[in-house]
C-alpha angles and dihedrals in degrees: 000000000000116000110229112209095189093093094160092070091045091049090051092050092048092047091050089053093049092246127138114266107157096096103037094110096041092046091053094232112183113216138209110200138187124208134187119198090346094307120118105239101167145009141181127187138207133197113195125213111173106291092348127085130196112213111208146143094047110166142147124197109256099245090051097051120118092027098103096260094119092049091050092049092047092048091049090051092049092048092047091047090055091051088053088055095246114162099195142017120215130193144170122217137173097189113016106057090116091055093048093045089057088053098055103271118134127210113244139174111269088229090072094058113118114254094249089057099040091051094056118112089241091058101035102038118004108048117062120244087247090067117115113244115215136181133196121194113221097193 
């Protein structure tokens, strides 16, 4: 996973997609990005905690949606997570549970989240309690 140090473009893309962006540097999110003609068109982030990964900051610029960019980014993140030795990916979403369900994530009760995941800023502060918690096993 390539670390992208141009966080301003990532923050702008996340903001335009109504996703949290305030803590992406402090939370040490690693990003995979996709560009077209030098313009950031998509991003997906990962926070690693031992064998657990928190997928977050997944966005595609509006005019590039439904062109396979999101699927490519998600597959790259899953492949990279496996090379890191992660056993599971976790996420919270308020709008995309159908998309993630189609991609092998299963809805779960937030109470079953491992401590390292439930103590993240994303889990404990940023995402509302109404968010859907989902898990994907990578083994």
